[in-house]
N, C-alpha and C positions, 0 to 999 in steps of 0.2 A: 265427665261431663260437669260444665260448670253450674254454679248454683244460678236460679232462675233469674234473678235480676241482674246477675253479671252476664248473662247470656244476649239479654233485651240491650245491655249497653254496647256490648260488641257489636250487636246486630245495626244499632245506630251508626257507630264508630265505623262500620264495614262499609254501611251504604253511602255513608258522608265522602268517605274516603274513595270512592267509585265513582264520583261525579266530579264534574269541573266547576262546578255551582254550586251554592246554597241550597237546601232544601227546606220546605216549610214544615210547620208542624203537621199541616195537613196530608202533606205528600208523605211524610213518616208514618203518620197513623194510617194511609191508606195501604201500606204494604203491610205493616206491623198488625193491623188489627182483621184486615181481610185474611189475612194469613193465621189468623186466631192465634198467636203466637202468644198474647198477652190482652190484658184491657186496657180501657183509655187512662184510668188512674195509674196503675202501674208504669204505662209509658210516659205518663208527664212526670213520674216521680223520678225514672231512668234518665228522663231529659234535665230535670232541674239537676241530679247529683251530677251527670256529665259537666254541666254549667260549671257548678260550684267546685269542681275538683278541676277545672281549667282544660278539658281533654275537649270541649266544643264552644264556640263563641257564638251566643245568639246575637242577631241585628235585627232590630225593629224597622218594619216597612210598613209606613200606613199602619194598617191593622194586624197586620201580618207578622211572625216571627219568623226568622230563617237562621238556618244553623250552619254553621262552617265548622269544621273539624279544625283543631289546631296543630302544629307540630308535636306538642304532650301527647294529644289524643292520638297519632300518627305512631309516633313510638310506642304507644301502651298497646295499640293495635297490632304492631308487628311482633311484641311478645306473645298475645293471646289470641291472635287470628285463627289458629290451629283448632282453638277450643269450640269455633263454631262448627257445625258438623257441615261435611260436604253438601248433604241434601239442602240445608237453610242456605248457604252460599250459593248453590246453583238457584235458588227460589230468588234470591236478591238480583243476582246477574240477570236471570230471566227479566224480572219486571224491570229493572234500570235499563235493559236493553229494548224492550218492547214500550216502554215510556219514556225514555230518554227525551224526545224532542218534545212532547206534551210536558215534560217536567220542565224542561230548559225554557221553553215557550212561556209556560207560566211566570216565572221568574225573570224571563230576560224582557217582558212587555207588560209593567205593571202600571195600572190606570187607577185613579180614584178621584173623586170628587169632594167638595167643601163649598159651603155658604160663603161668599165674601163680606167683608164689615158693610159694602152697599147693598148686599141683599141680593145680590148677583148668584150665581153658582158657577165655579170654576172646577173645569175637568183638567187634570194634571196628568198627562200621560207621559212617558218614556221607553226609549228603545234601550236596553245595556246589553253589552258584550263584555263577559267577564268582570273586569273592575272599571269599564270606562262606560260613558255615557255617548251614545251616539246620537240621540234624540230628547229634549225636554224640550216637553209643549204644553203651554197651559192655556186653553182657551176658555173664555168667559160667555157664560149663555143666561138668557134671563129666567129662564126656567128648570128646576130640579131634575125634572125628565128628560131634558135634553141633554144635562150633563151626565146622567144617568146611561143614556142610549150612547153617547159618546164613548164613556168608559167602556161599556160593554162592547162595541163594535172595534176598538183600538187593537186588541188582540188579533183579531183576523185580517184588518187594514193596514197594521203599522208597517208592514213590509212593503206593500203598496205605494205607501205613503211618503215613506223615507227614499224609496227609490226615485219616485217623483220629484221630491223636494233635490236630492243631489241631481237629478238629470237639470232642472230647471235652474238651477243656481251655478252649476259649472260650465 
């Protein structure tokens, strides 16, 4: 059995290796903390050390940090993957299988808003697929509540709006 800190790092690498999109700090935390493998501060230390050793790559998107596994991380995982117990690997695979759509959807439809220099509010909404941006839309509205509502509804309405845009423009 590997040292506890090493196990947490391997769990993170294993999770990132099993998805085709980056995972956020919150998504990694949801699994690791809910399963009570470790506490929040130890998890953050593991993420920092993996980043520092170039086994994962962070990407800042709005106020969220997304993590990607690097080739070095994949290589490291191939050497040490068996150090993760089959029960933990099964827990991870089950979690990813049950939450894959939700995890991908959270990352593929980002939306945030900000105040413009003119005092209005801009809601910046996107649809991402792998490394491509399918839609990049910024709507300017007079009230912060309106911008927040647009961002809150974007995830559930984006597919319908994308289909409508494509149909209307083709």
